[in-house]
mmJSON file of the N, C-alpha and C atoms, coordinates in Angstrom:
{"data_MODEL":{"atom_site":{
"group_PDB":["ATOM","ATOM","ATOM","ATOM","ATOM","ATOM","ATOM","ATOM","ATOM","ATOM","ATOM","ATOM","ATOM","ATOM","ATOM","ATOM","ATOM","ATOM","ATOM","ATOM","ATOM","ATOM","ATOM","ATOM","ATOM","ATOM","ATOM","ATOM","ATOM","ATOM","ATOM","ATOM","ATOM","ATOM","ATOM","ATOM","ATOM","ATOM","ATOM","ATOM","ATOM","ATOM","ATOM","ATOM","ATOM","ATOM","ATOM","ATOM","ATOM","ATOM","ATOM","ATOM","ATOM","ATOM","ATOM","ATOM","ATOM","ATOM","ATOM","ATOM","ATOM","ATOM","ATOM","ATOM","ATOM","ATOM","ATOM","ATOM","ATOM","ATOM","ATOM","ATOM","ATOM","ATOM","ATOM","ATOM","ATOM","ATOM","ATOM","ATOM","ATOM","ATOM","ATOM","ATOM","ATOM","ATOM","ATOM","ATOM","ATOM","ATOM","ATOM","ATOM","ATOM","ATOM","ATOM","ATOM","ATOM","ATOM","ATOM","ATOM","ATOM","ATOM","ATOM","ATOM","ATOM","ATOM","ATOM","ATOM","ATOM","ATOM","ATOM","ATOM","ATOM","ATOM","ATOM","ATOM","ATOM","ATOM","ATOM","ATOM","ATOM","ATOM","ATOM","ATOM","ATOM","ATOM","ATOM","ATOM","ATOM","ATOM","ATOM","ATOM","ATOM","ATOM","ATOM","ATOM","ATOM","ATOM","ATOM","ATOM","ATOM","ATOM","ATOM","ATOM","ATOM","ATOM","ATOM","ATOM","ATOM","ATOM","ATOM","ATOM","ATOM","ATOM","ATOM","ATOM","ATOM","ATOM","ATOM","ATOM","ATOM","ATOM","ATOM","ATOM","ATOM","ATOM","ATOM","ATOM","ATOM","ATOM","ATOM","ATOM","ATOM","ATOM","ATOM","ATOM","ATOM","ATOM","ATOM","ATOM","ATOM","ATOM","ATOM","ATOM","ATOM","ATOM","ATOM","ATOM","ATOM","ATOM","ATOM","ATOM","ATOM","ATOM","ATOM","ATOM","ATOM","ATOM","ATOM","ATOM","ATOM","ATOM","ATOM","ATOM","ATOM","ATOM","ATOM","ATOM","ATOM","ATOM","ATOM","ATOM","ATOM","ATOM","ATOM","ATOM","ATOM","ATOM","ATOM","ATOM","ATOM","ATOM","ATOM","ATOM","ATOM","ATOM","ATOM","ATOM","ATOM","ATOM","ATOM","ATOM","ATOM","ATOM"],
"id":[1,2,3,4,5,6,7,8,9,10,11,12,13,14,15,16,17,18,19,20,21,22,23,24,25,26,27,28,29,30,31,32,33,34,35,36,37,38,39,40,41,42,43,44,45,46,47,48,49,50,51,52,53,54,55,56,57,58,59,60,61,62,63,64,65,66,67,68,69,70,71,72,73,74,75,76,77,78,79,80,81,82,83,84,85,86,87,88,89,90,91,92,93,94,95,96,97,98,99,100,101,102,103,104,105,106,107,108,109,110,111,112,113,114,115,116,117,118,119,120,121,122,123,124,125,126,127,128,129,130,131,132,133,134,135,136,137,138,139,140,141,142,143,144,145,146,147,148,149,150,151,152,153,154,155,156,157,158,159,160,161,162,163,164,165,166,167,168,169,170,171,172,173,174,175,176,177,178,179,180,181,182,183,184,185,186,187,188,189,190,191,192,193,194,195,196,197,198,199,200,201,202,203,204,205,206,207,208,209,210,211,212,213,214,215,216,217,218,219,220,221,222,223,224,225,226,227,228,229,230,231,232,233,234],
"type_symbol":["N","C","C","N","C","C","N","C","C","N","C","C","N","C","C","N","C","C","N","C","C","N","C","C","N","C","C","N","C","C","N","C","C","N","C","C","N","C","C","N","C","C","N","C","C","N","C","C","N","C","C","N","C","C","N","C","C","N","C","C","N","C","C","N","C","C","N","C","C","N","C","C","N","C","C","N","C","C","N","C","C","N","C","C","N","C","C","N","C","C","N","C","C","N","C","C","N","C","C","N","C","C","N","C","C","N","C","C","N","C","C","N","C","C","N","C","C","N","C","C","N","C","C","N","C","C","N","C","C","N","C","C","N","C","C","N","C","C","N","C","C","N","C","C","N","C","C","N","C","C","N","C","C","N","C","C","N","C","C","N","C","C","N","C","C","N","C","C","N","C","C","N","C","C","N","C","C","N","C","C","N","C","C","N","C","C","N","C","C","N","C","C","N","C","C","N","C","C","N","C","C","N","C","C","N","C","C","N","C","C","N","C","C","N","C","C","N","C","C","N","C","C","N","C","C","N","C","C","N","C","C","N","C","C"],
"label_atom_id":["N","CA","C","N","CA","C","N","CA","C","N","CA","C","N","CA","C","N","CA","C","N","CA","C","N","CA","C","N","CA","C","N","CA","C","N","CA","C","N","CA","C","N","CA","C","N","CA","C","N","CA","C","N","CA","C","N","CA","C","N","CA","C","N","CA","C","N","CA","C","N","CA","C","N","CA","C","N","CA","C","N","CA","C","N","CA","C","N","CA","C","N","CA","C","N","CA","C","N","CA","C","N","CA","C","N","CA","C","N","CA","C","N","CA","C","N","CA","C","N","CA","C","N","CA","C","N","CA","C","N","CA","C","N","CA","C","N","CA","C","N","CA","C","N","CA","C","N","CA","C","N","CA","C","N","CA","C","N","CA","C","N","CA","C","N","CA","C","N","CA","C","N","CA","C","N","CA","C","N","CA","C","N","CA","C","N","CA","C","N","CA","C","N","CA","C","N","CA","C","N","CA","C","N","CA","C","N","CA","C","N","CA","C","N","CA","C","N","CA","C","N","CA","C","N","CA","C","N","CA","C","N","CA","C","N","CA","C","N","CA","C","N","CA","C","N","CA","C","N","CA","C","N","CA","C","N","CA","C","N","CA","C","N","CA","C","N","CA","C","N","CA","C"],
"label_alt_id":[null,null,null,null,null,null,null,null,null,null,null,null,null,null,null,null,null,null,null,null,null,null,null,null,null,null,null,null,null,null,null,null,null,null,null,null,null,null,null,null,null,null,null,null,null,null,null,null,null,null,null,null,null,null,null,null,null,null,null,null,null,null,null,null,null,null,null,null,null,null,null,null,null,null,null,null,null,null,null,null,null,null,null,null,null,null,null,null,null,null,null,null,null,null,null,null,null,null,null,null,null,null,null,null,null,null,null,null,null,null,null,null,null,null,null,null,null,null,null,null,null,null,null,null,null,null,null,null,null,null,null,null,null,null,null,null,null,null,null,null,null,null,null,null,null,null,null,null,null,null,null,null,null,null,null,null,null,null,null,null,null,null,null,null,null,null,null,null,null,null,null,null,null,null,null,null,null,null,null,null,null,null,null,null,null,null,null,null,null,null,null,null,null,null,null,null,null,null,null,null,null,null,null,null,null,null,null,null,null,null,null,null,null,null,null,null,null,null,null,null,null,null,null,null,null,null,null,null,null,null,null,null,null,null],
"label_comp_id":["MET","MET","MET","SER","SER","SER","ASP","ASP","ASP","ARG","ARG","ARG","HIS","HIS","HIS","ASP","ASP","ASP","PRO","PRO","PRO","TYR","TYR","TYR","ALA","ALA","ALA","TYR","TYR","TYR","PRO","PRO","PRO","PRO","PRO","PRO","ARG","ARG","ARG","GLY","GLY","GLY","LEU","LEU","LEU","SER","SER","SER","ARG","ARG","ARG","GLU","GLU","GLU","ALA","ALA","ALA","ALA","ALA","ALA","ALA","ALA","ALA","ARG","ARG","ARG","TRP","TRP","TRP","VAL","VAL","VAL","GLY","GLY","GLY","VAL","VAL","VAL","SER","SER","SER","PRO","PRO","PRO","SER","SER","SER","LEU","LEU","LEU","PHE","PHE","PHE","ASP","ASP","ASP","GLU","GLU","GLU","MET","MET","MET","VAL","VAL","VAL","LYS","LYS","LYS","ASP","ASP","ASP","GLY","GLY","GLY","ARG","ARG","ARG","MET","MET","MET","PRO","PRO","PRO","PRO","PRO","PRO","PRO","PRO","PRO","LYS","LYS","LYS","THR","THR","THR","VAL","VAL","VAL","ASN","ASN","ASN","SER","SER","SER","ARG","ARG","ARG","VAL","VAL","VAL","VAL","VAL","VAL","TRP","TRP","TRP","ASP","ASP","ASP","ARG","ARG","ARG","TYR","TYR","TYR","ARG","ARG","ARG","LEU","LEU","LEU","ASP","ASP","ASP","ALA","ALA","ALA","ALA","ALA","ALA","PHE","PHE","PHE","GLU","GLU","GLU","ALA","ALA","ALA","LEU","LEU","LEU","PRO","PRO","PRO","ASP","ASP","ASP","LYS","LYS","LYS","GLN","GLN","GLN","PRO","PRO","PRO","ALA","ALA","ALA","ALA","ALA","ALA","GLU","GLU","GLU","GLU","GLU","GLU","TRP","TRP","TRP","LYS","LYS","LYS","VAL","VAL","VAL","ALA","ALA","ALA","VAL","VAL","VAL"],
"label_asym_id":["A","A","A","A","A","A","A","A","A","A","A","A","A","A","A","A","A","A","A","A","A","A","A","A","A","A","A","A","A","A","A","A","A","A","A","A","A","A","A","A","A","A","A","A","A","A","A","A","A","A","A","A","A","A","A","A","A","A","A","A","A","A","A","A","A","A","A","A","A","A","A","A","A","A","A","A","A","A","A","A","A","A","A","A","A","A","A","A","A","A","A","A","A","A","A","A","A","A","A","A","A","A","A","A","A","A","A","A","A","A","A","A","A","A","A","A","A","A","A","A","A","A","A","A","A","A","A","A","A","A","A","A","A","A","A","A","A","A","A","A","A","A","A","A","A","A","A","A","A","A","A","A","A","A","A","A","A","A","A","A","A","A","A","A","A","A","A","A","A","A","A","A","A","A","A","A","A","A","A","A","A","A","A","A","A","A","A","A","A","A","A","A","A","A","A","A","A","A","A","A","A","A","A","A","A","A","A","A","A","A","A","A","A","A","A","A","A","A","A","A","A","A","A","A","A","A","A","A","A","A","A","A","A","A"],
"label_entity_id":["1","1","1","1","1","1","1","1","1","1","1","1","1","1","1","1","1","1","1","1","1","1","1","1","1","1","1","1","1","1","1","1","1","1","1","1","1","1","1","1","1","1","1","1","1","1","1","1","1","1","1","1","1","1","1","1","1","1","1","1","1","1","1","1","1","1","1","1","1","1","1","1","1","1","1","1","1","1","1","1","1","1","1","1","1","1","1","1","1","1","1","1","1","1","1","1","1","1","1","1","1","1","1","1","1","1","1","1","1","1","1","1","1","1","1","1","1","1","1","1","1","1","1","1","1","1","1","1","1","1","1","1","1","1","1","1","1","1","1","1","1","1","1","1","1","1","1","1","1","1","1","1","1","1","1","1","1","1","1","1","1","1","1","1","1","1","1","1","1","1","1","1","1","1","1","1","1","1","1","1","1","1","1","1","1","1","1","1","1","1","1","1","1","1","1","1","1","1","1","1","1","1","1","1","1","1","1","1","1","1","1","1","1","1","1","1","1","1","1","1","1","1","1","1","1","1","1","1","1","1","1","1","1","1"],
"label_seq_id":[1,1,1,2,2,2,3,3,3,4,4,4,5,5,5,6,6,6,7,7,7,8,8,8,9,9,9,10,10,10,11,11,11,12,12,12,13,13,13,14,14,14,15,15,15,16,16,16,17,17,17,18,18,18,19,19,19,20,20,20,21,21,21,22,22,22,23,23,23,24,24,24,25,25,25,26,26,26,27,27,27,28,28,28,29,29,29,30,30,30,31,31,31,32,32,32,33,33,33,34,34,34,35,35,35,36,36,36,37,37,37,38,38,38,39,39,39,40,40,40,41,41,41,42,42,42,43,43,43,44,44,44,45,45,45,46,46,46,47,47,47,48,48,48,49,49,49,50,50,50,51,51,51,52,52,52,53,53,53,54,54,54,55,55,55,56,56,56,57,57,57,58,58,58,59,59,59,60,60,60,61,61,61,62,62,62,63,63,63,64,64,64,65,65,65,66,66,66,67,67,67,68,68,68,69,69,69,70,70,70,71,71,71,72,72,72,73,73,73,74,74,74,75,75,75,76,76,76,77,77,77,78,78,78],
"pdbx_PDB_ins_code":[null,null,null,null,null,null,null,null,null,null,null,null,null,null,null,null,null,null,null,null,null,null,null,null,null,null,null,null,null,null,null,null,null,null,null,null,null,null,null,null,null,null,null,null,null,null,null,null,null,null,null,null,null,null,null,null,null,null,null,null,null,null,null,null,null,null,null,null,null,null,null,null,null,null,null,null,null,null,null,null,null,null,null,null,null,null,null,null,null,null,null,null,null,null,null,null,null,null,null,null,null,null,null,null,null,null,null,null,null,null,null,null,null,null,null,null,null,null,null,null,null,null,null,null,null,null,null,null,null,null,null,null,null,null,null,null,null,null,null,null,null,null,null,null,null,null,null,null,null,null,null,null,null,null,null,null,null,null,null,null,null,null,null,null,null,null,null,null,null,null,null,null,null,null,null,null,null,null,null,null,null,null,null,null,null,null,null,null,null,null,null,null,null,null,null,null,null,null,null,null,null,null,null,null,null,null,null,null,null,null,null,null,null,null,null,null,null,null,null,null,null,null,null,null,null,null,null,null,null,null,null,null,null,null],
"Cartn_x":[0.84,0.0,0.889,0.497,1.287,0.983,1.954,1.758,1.269,1.104,0.637,-0.795,-1.124,-2.465,-3.42,-4.572,-5.6,-6.315,-6.325,-6.936,-8.462,-9.072,-10.518,-11.021,-12.111,-12.71,-13.998,-13.911,-15.082,-14.939,-16.055,-15.963,-15.669,-14.972,-14.697,-15.989,-16.025,-17.207,-17.311,-16.18,-16.169,-15.778,-16.599,-16.363,-16.096,-15.183,-14.947,-16.193,-16.233,-17.362,-17.59,-16.513,-16.637,-17.109,-16.544,-16.939,-18.376,-18.779,-20.154,-21.14,-20.808,-21.669,-21.765,-20.631,-20.608,-21.428,-21.349,-22.06,-23.569,-24.102,-25.542,-25.904,-24.904,-25.161,-25.447,-24.881,-25.096,-23.758,-23.783,-22.564,-22.232,-20.967,-20.614,-21.412,-21.705,-22.463,-23.906,-24.54,-25.891,-25.841,-24.805,-24.66,-24.593,-23.839,-23.751,-25.137,-25.933,-27.303,-28.127,-27.975,-28.756,-28.356,-27.088,-26.649,-27.241,-27.173,-27.662,-29.163,-29.941,-31.392,-31.863,-30.918,-31.268,-31.606,-31.56,-31.842,-30.714,-29.499,-28.345,-27.82,-27.195,-26.734,-25.513,-25.284,-24.07,-22.857,-21.672,-20.466,-20.053,-19.127,-18.457,-17.051,-16.409,-15.015,-14.144,-13.054,-12.038,-10.738,-10.328,-9.217,-9.543,-8.756,-9.041,-9.813,-10.104,-10.834,-12.326,-13.023,-14.483,-14.921,-15.732,-16.157,-17.646,-18.251,-19.659,-19.739,-20.62,-20.857,-21.678,-21.107,-21.759,-23.121,-23.25,-24.525,-25.597,-25.201,-26.165,-26.55,-25.599,-25.925,-26.95,-26.756,-27.706,-29.099,-29.185,-30.487,-31.146,-30.366,-30.909,-31.368,-30.597,-30.974,-32.289,-32.446,-33.693,-34.884,-34.669,-35.757,-36.168,-35.352,-35.723,-36.981,-37.836,-39.065,-38.779,-39.607,-39.522,-40.165,-39.665,-40.261,-41.6,-42.607,-43.921,-43.978,-44.165,-44.184,-45.396,-45.213,-46.317,-47.342,-48.581,-49.662,-49.336,-48.647,-48.33,-47.384,-46.55,-45.6,-46.302,-47.521,-48.258,-49.074,-49.263,-50.078,-49.374,-50.129,-49.593,-50.031,-49.087,-49.425,-50.289,-51.332,-52.252,-52.055],
"Cartn_y":[-1.177,0.0,1.246,2.238,3.455,4.451,5.257,6.318,7.607,7.589,8.791,9.12,10.389,10.85,10.462,9.903,9.557,10.844,11.181,12.445,12.427,11.265,11.167,11.132,11.813,11.803,10.992,9.723,8.862,7.804,7.346,6.281,4.954,4.059,2.753,1.958,1.035,0.177,-0.84,-1.437,-2.422,-1.772,-1.962,-1.322,-2.362,-2.032,-2.885,-2.863,-3.731,-3.785,-2.427,-1.833,-0.545,0.548,0.567,1.581,1.346,0.087,-0.223,0.247,0.007,0.47,1.994,2.648,4.113,4.602,3.893,4.269,4.342,3.381,3.384,4.103,4.59,5.436,4.707,3.502,2.744,2.275,1.773,1.236,-0.12,-0.538,-1.858,-2.999,-2.899,-3.986,-4.034,-2.887,-2.87,-3.343,-2.954,-3.412,-4.939,-5.54,-7.008,-7.628,-7.037,-7.522,-7.419,-6.298,-6.065,-7.032,-7.393,-8.397,-9.749,-10.064,-11.362,-11.53,-10.456,-10.591,-10.254,-9.943,-9.753,-8.34,-7.38,-5.994,-5.394,-5.9,-5.501,-6.749,-6.558,-7.713,-8.384,-9.631,-10.308,-9.742,-9.972,-9.464,-10.337,-9.815,-10.557,-10.854,-11.82,-12.087,-11.797,-11.122,-10.83,-11.372,-12.536,-13.277,-13.494,-12.959,-13.151,-11.985,-10.968,-9.799,-10.012,-9.439,-9.449,-8.008,-7.775,-6.411,-6.385,-5.242,-5.04,-4.156,-4.532,-3.78,-2.533,-1.391,-0.114,0.014,-0.492,-0.403,-1.259,-2.45,-3.31,-2.707,-2.032,-1.341,-0.244,0.499,1.565,0.993,-0.127,-0.739,-1.234,-1.845,-2.329,-1.161,-0.075,1.101,1.676,1.751,2.258,1.409,0.107,-0.815,-0.738,-0.101,0.04,0.898,0.612,1.401,2.831,3.737,5.123,5.215,6.139,6.368,7.057,6.537,7.164,8.215,9.471,10.528,10.395,10.824,10.857,11.872,11.712,12.596,14.063,14.334,15.718,16.363,15.545,16.109,16.641,16.188,16.618,17.882,18.226,19.405,20.67,21.545,22.809,23.915,24.724,25.84,26.831,27.291,28.225,29.609],
"Cartn_z":[0.0,0.0,0.0,-0.717,-0.868,0.25,0.585,1.578,0.927,-0.382,-1.074,-0.677,-0.668,-0.333,-1.457,-1.098,-2.077,-2.484,-3.771,-4.194,-4.148,-3.97,-3.947,-2.506,-2.276,-0.938,-1.017,-0.662,-0.687,0.401,0.929,1.933,1.237,1.885,1.288,1.147,0.208,0.014,1.145,1.547,2.615,3.933,4.955,6.247,7.331,8.23,9.398,10.283,11.265,12.197,12.861,13.347,14.033,13.078,11.87,10.882,10.422,10.272,9.861,10.93,12.183,13.279,13.255,13.077,13.005,11.813,10.687,9.456,9.699,10.481,10.728,12.029,12.757,13.914,15.21,15.366,16.594,17.155,18.377,18.991,18.354,18.418,17.891,18.531,19.829,20.467,19.957,19.768,19.197,17.748,17.009,15.624,15.583,16.503,16.573,16.761,17.648,17.876,16.604,15.9,14.69,13.575,13.5,12.529,12.917,14.201,14.691,14.438,14.644,14.466,13.046,12.152,10.743,10.322,11.259,10.869,10.045,10.243,9.446,8.728,7.578,6.799,7.418,7.052,7.517,6.777,7.313,6.647,5.47,4.704,3.638,4.132,3.529,3.876,2.67,2.919,1.917,2.49,1.997,2.599,4.076,4.977,6.4,7.007,6.211,6.726,6.666,7.621,7.662,7.448,6.409,6.071,5.733,5.978,5.636,4.408,3.505,2.267,2.593,2.32,2.628,1.942,0.716,0.004,0.673,1.147,1.84,3.184,3.841,5.094,4.837,3.752,3.411,3.175,2.44,2.157,3.446,4.327,5.601,6.466,6.454,7.226,6.713,5.394,4.797,5.209,5.401,5.748,7.219,8.054,9.464,9.574,10.561,10.691,11.146,10.682,11.14,12.515,13.333,14.652,14.437,15.113,15.06,16.155,15.784,16.806,17.724,18.955,19.916,19.428,19.838,19.389,19.662,20.786,21.133,20.12,19.479,18.52,17.267,17.005,15.81,16.065,17.336,17.643,17.177,16.577,16.094,17.048,17.45,18.338,17.578,18.205,17.551,18.093],
"occupancy":[1.0,1.0,1.0,1.0,1.0,1.0,1.0,1.0,1.0,1.0,1.0,1.0,1.0,1.0,1.0,1.0,1.0,1.0,1.0,1.0,1.0,1.0,1.0,1.0,1.0,1.0,1.0,1.0,1.0,1.0,1.0,1.0,1.0,1.0,1.0,1.0,1.0,1.0,1.0,1.0,1.0,1.0,1.0,1.0,1.0,1.0,1.0,1.0,1.0,1.0,1.0,1.0,1.0,1.0,1.0,1.0,1.0,1.0,1.0,1.0,1.0,1.0,1.0,1.0,1.0,1.0,1.0,1.0,1.0,1.0,1.0,1.0,1.0,1.0,1.0,1.0,1.0,1.0,1.0,1.0,1.0,1.0,1.0,1.0,1.0,1.0,1.0,1.0,1.0,1.0,1.0,1.0,1.0,1.0,1.0,1.0,1.0,1.0,1.0,1.0,1.0,1.0,1.0,1.0,1.0,1.0,1.0,1.0,1.0,1.0,1.0,1.0,1.0,1.0,1.0,1.0,1.0,1.0,1.0,1.0,1.0,1.0,1.0,1.0,1.0,1.0,1.0,1.0,1.0,1.0,1.0,1.0,1.0,1.0,1.0,1.0,1.0,1.0,1.0,1.0,1.0,1.0,1.0,1.0,1.0,1.0,1.0,1.0,1.0,1.0,1.0,1.0,1.0,1.0,1.0,1.0,1.0,1.0,1.0,1.0,1.0,1.0,1.0,1.0,1.0,1.0,1.0,1.0,1.0,1.0,1.0,1.0,1.0,1.0,1.0,1.0,1.0,1.0,1.0,1.0,1.0,1.0,1.0,1.0,1.0,1.0,1.0,1.0,1.0,1.0,1.0,1.0,1.0,1.0,1.0,1.0,1.0,1.0,1.0,1.0,1.0,1.0,1.0,1.0,1.0,1.0,1.0,1.0,1.0,1.0,1.0,1.0,1.0,1.0,1.0,1.0,1.0,1.0,1.0,1.0,1.0,1.0,1.0,1.0,1.0,1.0,1.0,1.0,1.0,1.0,1.0,1.0,1.0,1.0],
"B_iso_or_equiv":[0.0,0.0,0.0,0.0,0.0,0.0,0.0,0.0,0.0,0.0,0.0,0.0,0.0,0.0,0.0,0.0,0.0,0.0,0.0,0.0,0.0,0.0,0.0,0.0,0.0,0.0,0.0,0.0,0.0,0.0,0.0,0.0,0.0,0.0,0.0,0.0,0.0,0.0,0.0,0.0,0.0,0.0,0.0,0.0,0.0,0.0,0.0,0.0,0.0,0.0,0.0,0.0,0.0,0.0,0.0,0.0,0.0,0.0,0.0,0.0,0.0,0.0,0.0,0.0,0.0,0.0,0.0,0.0,0.0,0.0,0.0,0.0,0.0,0.0,0.0,0.0,0.0,0.0,0.0,0.0,0.0,0.0,0.0,0.0,0.0,0.0,0.0,0.0,0.0,0.0,0.0,0.0,0.0,0.0,0.0,0.0,0.0,0.0,0.0,0.0,0.0,0.0,0.0,0.0,0.0,0.0,0.0,0.0,0.0,0.0,0.0,0.0,0.0,0.0,0.0,0.0,0.0,0.0,0.0,0.0,0.0,0.0,0.0,0.0,0.0,0.0,0.0,0.0,0.0,0.0,0.0,0.0,0.0,0.0,0.0,0.0,0.0,0.0,0.0,0.0,0.0,0.0,0.0,0.0,0.0,0.0,0.0,0.0,0.0,0.0,0.0,0.0,0.0,0.0,0.0,0.0,0.0,0.0,0.0,0.0,0.0,0.0,0.0,0.0,0.0,0.0,0.0,0.0,0.0,0.0,0.0,0.0,0.0,0.0,0.0,0.0,0.0,0.0,0.0,0.0,0.0,0.0,0.0,0.0,0.0,0.0,0.0,0.0,0.0,0.0,0.0,0.0,0.0,0.0,0.0,0.0,0.0,0.0,0.0,0.0,0.0,0.0,0.0,0.0,0.0,0.0,0.0,0.0,0.0,0.0,0.0,0.0,0.0,0.0,0.0,0.0,0.0,0.0,0.0,0.0,0.0,0.0,0.0,0.0,0.0,0.0,0.0,0.0,0.0,0.0,0.0,0.0,0.0,0.0],
"pdbx_formal_charge":[null,null,null,null,null,null,null,null,null,null,null,null,null,null,null,null,null,null,null,null,null,null,null,null,null,null,null,null,null,null,null,null,null,null,null,null,null,null,null,null,null,null,null,null,null,null,null,null,null,null,null,null,null,null,null,null,null,null,null,null,null,null,null,null,null,null,null,null,null,null,null,null,null,null,null,null,null,null,null,null,null,null,null,null,null,null,null,null,null,null,null,null,null,null,null,null,null,null,null,null,null,null,null,null,null,null,null,null,null,null,null,null,null,null,null,null,null,null,null,null,null,null,null,null,null,null,null,null,null,null,null,null,null,null,null,null,null,null,null,null,null,null,null,null,null,null,null,null,null,null,null,null,null,null,null,null,null,null,null,null,null,null,null,null,null,null,null,null,null,null,null,null,null,null,null,null,null,null,null,null,null,null,null,null,null,null,null,null,null,null,null,null,null,null,null,null,null,null,null,null,null,null,null,null,null,null,null,null,null,null,null,null,null,null,null,null,null,null,null,null,null,null,null,null,null,null,null,null,null,null,null,null,null,null],
"auth_seq_id":[1,1,1,2,2,2,3,3,3,4,4,4,5,5,5,6,6,6,7,7,7,8,8,8,9,9,9,10,10,10,11,11,11,12,12,12,13,13,13,14,14,14,15,15,15,16,16,16,17,17,17,18,18,18,19,19,19,20,20,20,21,21,21,22,22,22,23,23,23,24,24,24,25,25,25,26,26,26,27,27,27,28,28,28,29,29,29,30,30,30,31,31,31,32,32,32,33,33,33,34,34,34,35,35,35,36,36,36,37,37,37,38,38,38,39,39,39,40,40,40,41,41,41,42,42,42,43,43,43,44,44,44,45,45,45,46,46,46,47,47,47,48,48,48,49,49,49,50,50,50,51,51,51,52,52,52,53,53,53,54,54,54,55,55,55,56,56,56,57,57,57,58,58,58,59,59,59,60,60,60,61,61,61,62,62,62,63,63,63,64,64,64,65,65,65,66,66,66,67,67,67,68,68,68,69,69,69,70,70,70,71,71,71,72,72,72,73,73,73,74,74,74,75,75,75,76,76,76,77,77,77,78,78,78],
"auth_comp_id":["MET","MET","MET","SER","SER","SER","ASP","ASP","ASP","ARG","ARG","ARG","HIS","HIS","HIS","ASP","ASP","ASP","PRO","PRO","PRO","TYR","TYR","TYR","ALA","ALA","ALA","TYR","TYR","TYR","PRO","PRO","PRO","PRO","PRO","PRO","ARG","ARG","ARG","GLY","GLY","GLY","LEU","LEU","LEU","SER","SER","SER","ARG","ARG","ARG","GLU","GLU","GLU","ALA","ALA","ALA","ALA","ALA","ALA","ALA","ALA","ALA","ARG","ARG","ARG","TRP","TRP","TRP","VAL","VAL","VAL","GLY","GLY","GLY","VAL","VAL","VAL","SER","SER","SER","PRO","PRO","PRO","SER","SER","SER","LEU","LEU","LEU","PHE","PHE","PHE","ASP","ASP","ASP","GLU","GLU","GLU","MET","MET","MET","VAL","VAL","VAL","LYS","LYS","LYS","ASP","ASP","ASP","GLY","GLY","GLY","ARG","ARG","ARG","MET","MET","MET","PRO","PRO","PRO","PRO","PRO","PRO","PRO","PRO","PRO","LYS","LYS","LYS","THR","THR","THR","VAL","VAL","VAL","ASN","ASN","ASN","SER","SER","SER","ARG","ARG","ARG","VAL","VAL","VAL","VAL","VAL","VAL","TRP","TRP","TRP","ASP","ASP","ASP","ARG","ARG","ARG","TYR","TYR","TYR","ARG","ARG","ARG","LEU","LEU","LEU","ASP","ASP","ASP","ALA","ALA","ALA","ALA","ALA","ALA","PHE","PHE","PHE","GLU","GLU","GLU","ALA","ALA","ALA","LEU","LEU","LEU","PRO","PRO","PRO","ASP","ASP","ASP","LYS","LYS","LYS","GLN","GLN","GLN","PRO","PRO","PRO","ALA","ALA","ALA","ALA","ALA","ALA","GLU","GLU","GLU","GLU","GLU","GLU","TRP","TRP","TRP","LYS","LYS","LYS","VAL","VAL","VAL","ALA","ALA","ALA","VAL","VAL","VAL"],
"auth_asym_id":["A","A","A","A","A","A","A","A","A","A","A","A","A","A","A","A","A","A","A","A","A","A","A","A","A","A","A","A","A","A","A","A","A","A","A","A","A","A","A","A","A","A","A","A","A","A","A","A","A","A","A","A","A","A","A","A","A","A","A","A","A","A","A","A","A","A","A","A","A","A","A","A","A","A","A","A","A","A","A","A","A","A","A","A","A","A","A","A","A","A","A","A","A","A","A","A","A","A","A","A","A","A","A","A","A","A","A","A","A","A","A","A","A","A","A","A","A","A","A","A","A","A","A","A","A","A","A","A","A","A","A","A","A","A","A","A","A","A","A","A","A","A","A","A","A","A","A","A","A","A","A","A","A","A","A","A","A","A","A","A","A","A","A","A","A","A","A","A","A","A","A","A","A","A","A","A","A","A","A","A","A","A","A","A","A","A","A","A","A","A","A","A","A","A","A","A","A","A","A","A","A","A","A","A","A","A","A","A","A","A","A","A","A","A","A","A","A","A","A","A","A","A","A","A","A","A","A","A","A","A","A","A","A","A"],
"auth_atom_id":["N","CA","C","N","CA","C","N","CA","C","N","CA","C","N","CA","C","N","CA","C","N","CA","C","N","CA","C","N","CA","C","N","CA","C","N","CA","C","N","CA","C","N","CA","C","N","CA","C","N","CA","C","N","CA","C","N","CA","C","N","CA","C","N","CA","C","N","CA","C","N","CA","C","N","CA","C","N","CA","C","N","CA","C","N","CA","C","N","CA","C","N","CA","C","N","CA","C","N","CA","C","N","CA","C","N","CA","C","N","CA","C","N","CA","C","N","CA","C","N","CA","C","N","CA","C","N","CA","C","N","CA","C","N","CA","C","N","CA","C","N","CA","C","N","CA","C","N","CA","C","N","CA","C","N","CA","C","N","CA","C","N","CA","C","N","CA","C","N","CA","C","N","CA","C","N","CA","C","N","CA","C","N","CA","C","N","CA","C","N","CA","C","N","CA","C","N","CA","C","N","CA","C","N","CA","C","N","CA","C","N","CA","C","N","CA","C","N","CA","C","N","CA","C","N","CA","C","N","CA","C","N","CA","C","N","CA","C","N","CA","C","N","CA","C","N","CA","C","N","CA","C","N","CA","C","N","CA","C","N","CA","C","N","CA","C","N","CA","C","N","CA","C"],
"pdbx_PDB_model_num":[1,1,1,1,1,1,1,1,1,1,1,1,1,1,1,1,1,1,1,1,1,1,1,1,1,1,1,1,1,1,1,1,1,1,1,1,1,1,1,1,1,1,1,1,1,1,1,1,1,1,1,1,1,1,1,1,1,1,1,1,1,1,1,1,1,1,1,1,1,1,1,1,1,1,1,1,1,1,1,1,1,1,1,1,1,1,1,1,1,1,1,1,1,1,1,1,1,1,1,1,1,1,1,1,1,1,1,1,1,1,1,1,1,1,1,1,1,1,1,1,1,1,1,1,1,1,1,1,1,1,1,1,1,1,1,1,1,1,1,1,1,1,1,1,1,1,1,1,1,1,1,1,1,1,1,1,1,1,1,1,1,1,1,1,1,1,1,1,1,1,1,1,1,1,1,1,1,1,1,1,1,1,1,1,1,1,1,1,1,1,1,1,1,1,1,1,1,1,1,1,1,1,1,1,1,1,1,1,1,1,1,1,1,1,1,1,1,1,1,1,1,1,1,1,1,1,1,1,1,1,1,1,1,1]
}}}
């Protein structure tokens, strides 16, 4: 691997466990739970590395339910 600066600013496609958890905004331990229960996708293996596909994380995140606001949050001040 080169020490030269990469001229492109983009996130990698394959993310480590910690980076994948950060990508979806949760702790690594919660991310592990979400992988185990199917809310997040399983990892891929690249030789001995375990990585999560950023695109699959995005799709899984989109599939998570939206929070339903409490009735009070919908009230408009008059």
